N, C-alpha and C positions, 0 to 999 in steps of 0.2 A: 426616283420611283414614286408613282402615285400612291396615295393612301389606299389600303386594301378595300376600303368601302367606296372608293370613287366609282361613279356610274360607268366610266369607260371600261372598267374591268369586266363588266357583264354585257358590253355592247357587241352586237353583231350587225354588220352593215349590209344594206342593199345599195350598191353603187349605180348611179344613173347619170347618163349624159343627156341633160334636158333638151338641148336643141335638136338632137337626133331623135330622141324618144318621142317628142311631141310633134315631129314632122316639120320643124322650122327650117327654112332654107338657110344653108350655111355658106353659100357661095357669095362672091362679091356682090355688093348692092350699090346702086347708083347714089342713093341719098339716105344712109342709115339714120342720120339725125332726124329727118323728117318722116320716117316710116310710121305708118299708123300702128296703133297697139292691137295685137291679136292675142286674145286671152287663151293661151294654150296650157298654162300651168294647172288649171283644173283637171287636165288629163292625168297628171301625176297624182292628184288627190284621189282619183278614182281607183288607183292601184294600191292605196295604203292598206286596205284590208288584206290584199294579197301578200304584202310584206309581213303582216302579223301572222297570217296563216302559214307562211314559210317558217315562222319561228324567229324571225329577225326583229330587231328593235331599234334600228337606225337607218336613215337614208342619207347617203353621202352624195350630194348633188355636184355635178360638174358645173361649169360656169353658168351663172344666171344674170350677170351684169351686162349692160349695154356694150356691144362690141361691133366690129365691122364684119367679121365672117364667122369663125368657128368658136368664138367665146373667149379665146386666149389672147385676142388682140383688143383688150378692153379700151373703151372710150369714156366710160363713166362708172366708177366703182360704187356710186351712190344711187344708181338707177337700174331697175330691172330691165333687161333687154326687151324692147317692145315686141319682138317676135314671140316672147313668152308671156307677156302680160304687164301688169303694173304692181305697185306696192300692195294694193288691196288683194290681188291674186296671191301674192307671196305671203301676206299675213294670214290669209285663210289656209294656205297649205301648211304653214308652221303650226297654226292652231289645231288643224285637223290631225296632224302628225302627233302633237303632244297629247291630244285627247285619247289617242290610241297607245300612249306610252312609247312613241317613236321619237328618238332624238334626231336632230337635223344638223348636218355638217355642210358648210359652204366651202367652195373652191376659191381660195384667195390667190389670184394671179398677181403677185407682188414683186416678181423679179423684173417684169417688163410691162409695158403698155402698148397699145396699138399705135401705129404711126398717125392715125387720125385722131388721137386723143387731143383735146383742146390745149392741154398744157404743152404737149410737144409741138403743136402747131405754133403756139405763141413763142416757145423757146427757139424754134427753127427760124421764125421770122425776125426775132430779136434776141440774140444770145446774151444781152444784158438784162433781159426781163427777169422778173421774180421767178417765173416758171422754169427758167433755165437751170436753176439750182437743183431741179429734180433729175437732171440728166448729165452724162459725161460727154459734153459737146467737144467735138474736134475743131481744128482750125477752120474748116469749111462750114462750121455750124451744124454739121450732122452729128449723130450720136452713136455710141456703141449699140450693137444689136445682139439679140439672143441666138446663139448657135448658128449664125449666118442667115437668119430669117430677117430680111430687110423690113418686113412689116411689124416686127416686134422690137421695140426700142427699150433697151435696158435702163433701169433706174440707177441713179448714183447712190449706192447703199452706204457710202462713207459719209455722206452729208446729213444734215438735220432735216432737210425738206422731205426726203423719202421716208424717214422714220416717222415724222409727224403725219404724213399722209396715210401710211399703213396703219398707224395707231388709230387715227380717226375712223378709217374704214372698218377696222375690226370692231371697235367699240360701237359704231353705228348699228351694225347688224347683230351684234350680241345684245345690244339694248332692245332690238326688235324681236329677240326671242330665240335666236339660233343657239346651238350648244357648243359649237367649236368650229375650227378651221382646218382644212387641208391646205398646206402651203405649197403651191405649185412650184416646180423647179427649185425647191429649197436647196438643192445641191449646188445651184449656181449663185446662191446668196451667201455672203460671209456669215459664219456662225455668230460673229460679234454683232451683226445687225439684229438677228433674232434675239440674242441675249440682251439687247438694248430695248427692243420693242415689247417682247412677250411679258416680262415682269410688270411693265406699266399697265398692260391690258389686264393682267391677272389681279391687279390691285382693285379693279372695279368688277371683274368677273372671275373670282377665284376658282369657280367650278368648271370653267371652259377648258376644252381639250384641244391640243394643237398637234397635228400630224404633218410631218414633213415628207414631201416626195423626194426620196433619195434613192438613186439607182446603184451607184458604186460608192466605195469608200468604207471607212471604219465606222459602222453605224453607232456603236456605243459611244465613241468619242464625239461624234457629231451631236448626239442627243445631249450629252453632258455639257458640251461647250455652247450649244445653242439654246438650251433650256426647253427645247421641244419635249413633248411627252412621248412621242413615238415617231418612227419613220417606216416607210413602205419596205416590206421585206422581199426585195427583188431576188436576193440570193436563194431564198427558199422557193419562190415561184419558179425560178430557173431550174432548181434541183428537182422539183416535182415533175414539171411537164417534160423536161428534157430527158430525165432518167426513164420515164415511161415510154416516150417516143423512140428512144434509142435502145431500149431494153438493157439498160445498164444501171441497176439499182445501187451500185456502189456510189454513184454520183449523189443519189438521195441520201445515203448514209453520211457522206461528207457534208452536205448542206445542213442536215439535222444537227450534226456536231457543232457547226458554227452557230446555228440557231440557238442551241442550248446555252452557248456562251453569252448570248445577249441578255438572257433573262435576269442576270444579276443587276443590270442597269435599267432595263425598260421592257415593256411588253410590245413586241413588234406587231405591226399591222400586216396581216397575212391575206393572201388572195390567190386565185387561180386565173383571174382575168380582170381587165379594166378597159377603158376607152382607148388605150394606146397599143394594145397587143392583140395578137391573133386569139380568137376564141378557143377555150380549152378543148371543146369538142373537135375542132379542126386540128389543133396542135397534137393531140394524142389519139384521136379517133373516138367515136362515141362509146365503144366497148370498154375503154379504159378511163372514161370520166369517173366512174364510181371509185376507182383506185385513187385518183387525184383528190376527189372530194373527201374520201375517207381519211387521207393524210391531213388535209386542211382542217377537218373537224375533230381530229384526235391529237394534234400536237399543239403546243402553247402558241398564244398569240391572240390578236383581236381579228377574227375572221370577217372577210367581206365577200359577198357574192355579186358579181357584175350582172346587172339586169339582163335577163334573157338566157343566161347560162342555166338557170333552173328550168328553162323550157327546152333545153337541148339545142339552142341556136348555134349555128356555125358561122364563121366569118374569118376571112384571111386579111391580115394587115399587109398593105403593100406600100413600098416607098415610092410614091408618086402623088401628084396632085389628085385629090379625091380618094387616096388609098386607104383612108379611114372609114369610108362610107359603109363598107360591108360589116364593120364591127360596131357601127353606131346607127342602127336602123330605126325607122319609125315603128312604134308599137300601136296596137289597137287602142281605141278610146277607153276600153276597160278590159279586164282579163276575160278570156274565153271561159264559159262555164265548164266544169270538169267533165260533164257528160258529153261535151262536144269536142273534147280533145282527142287527137289521134293517139294510138298506143305509145308511140315513141315519146311524144310530149308528156303524156301522163306518166310514163315511166321515169322520165327525167325529173318531173316535179315531185313524184313520190320519193325518189331517191334523196332529193335535197331535204324534203321535210323529215325523212327518217334520220338522216345523219345530223341535221341541225338539232333535232330533238334529243339525240344522244348527247350532243355538246351541251345543250341546255340542262340536261339532267346531271351533268358532271361539271359544274362550273369551275372546279379546281383545275381543270385542264388548261385554263388560261395561262397559268404560270408554271405548270409542271414540266420537268425535264423528260426527255424521251431517250430510251436506250434502244440500241439495235440488238435484238436477240440473235438473229441470223441474217446474213445477206449473201445473195448470189447474184449473178447478172440478171436473172429473170424472176427472182423471188426475194421477199424481205419480210421480216417480222419486227414490228416496232412495239415497244412497251412504254407507255406514258403513265407515270405513277407518282403517288405520294406515299407516305408511310402507311396510309390506311386504305388506299384503293388503287386500282390499276385498270387501264384500258389497253388492250392488245389489238394491233392492226396487222393483218396478214395479207400480203399481196402476191399474186402470181400473174406475170405478164407473158408467160410462155404458152405454147400450143399443146402442152402436155399437163396432165393432172400432177399435183405435188402433195406431199405430206410435210407439214412444217410444225416445229415445236411452238407451243403457245404459253410457255412459262407457267404462270399460276392461273391462267384463265380457265373458267369452268362453264361459261355460258356464251352462246353466240347471240349477239344483239342485232346484227344486220349482215347482209351479204349471202353468199351461196356456199359457205363452208360448212362442213359437218365435223363435229368433235369426235375423235376416236382416242380415248384415253388422254394422254398428254400431247396429242397432235391434232392438227386440224387438216382435213382433207379439202383441198381446193381443186375445182375443175379447171380446165384450160382457161386462162385469163380470168380466173376466179378471185374473189376477195372476201374478207370477213372482218368484222369488228367484234371483239369479244370482251367480256369483263371477268374479273376474278370473283 
């Protein structure tokens, strides 16, 4: 568990997929190595004040390194993708973020590389080459691939070469000013590999934070064995959106119980959306987004907002080539002025600002346990508390008004609920966040 004063415990992230956000082409390219540099990263810089105004203080960037297509088929870990810009563009973005008190997290794709990576080309051409030590080459000279994707060649995490490469990459960009790493597909990498690499990196950057992308498994055991600081809380994500979409809040109760159990070991990275899943507004419907966001902002964890969710964007993830396009759209050069937003967009933005502000005013929520006061298929009351303070979240996903107990809450902070003694009255599909 990190020191109580570590910066990560007050971090709240804005997660961005840079290639999509900036309008870079992610399809196959004829000559990625010879592609001219296009300075798109400054478009992200233009959104930093928007991040601050949301109440967030971190940007979690998707892949920014040279790659063949979507960023996860890396061809050079030490070079900014020319579709995004160059080192100078990146340095300016990091500096501009830090000037605003915004931390920067990079996406480290260290489970695999793209088939066009020079090291794999050399290894494929000559299995006796030095580069071949990076891969698990078969009898025919080919290598293991990631989850059946022929374009993604897995590294050999049992050998020294991969550990040395990943250590050099991490240190290079930490030296350049970033604050930590998201470890892509960390679930596919043996914990022993991370336990070997991360302590070496921490010797030079003890303040760095390491987040592992883990979908299934025993999260606490993975954190302890790998020495990562946190992992992605997919169980809670599933529990939130699926319980709302299916009108079965017992599923949320179960997910919160498992979530509580993790807090003795680490603070999970919590989210409602990312570059790999259907947008929350599509998953639950726009009218239930407040319910989902209220849970995200009032239970323990390190919350993240996927860029565009705060604007009410919708998008369906599809299992086909190009099936991620709808959830990874291009954004405008800069945020639209508030007086030019339509009512729905302004409402989504105000909702996020309100609930994020509540989270900011109650920093103890990061590590506090949540109790379920009452739960039915269509209604739930959560109480997240310490010995000295409590936040109560009441949700109604039915088409009828309900009256729910609020434990010791005495004041409505947000939502459309009205206090009536020791109960809160919620309209159809209503919600409220209250305090004691």
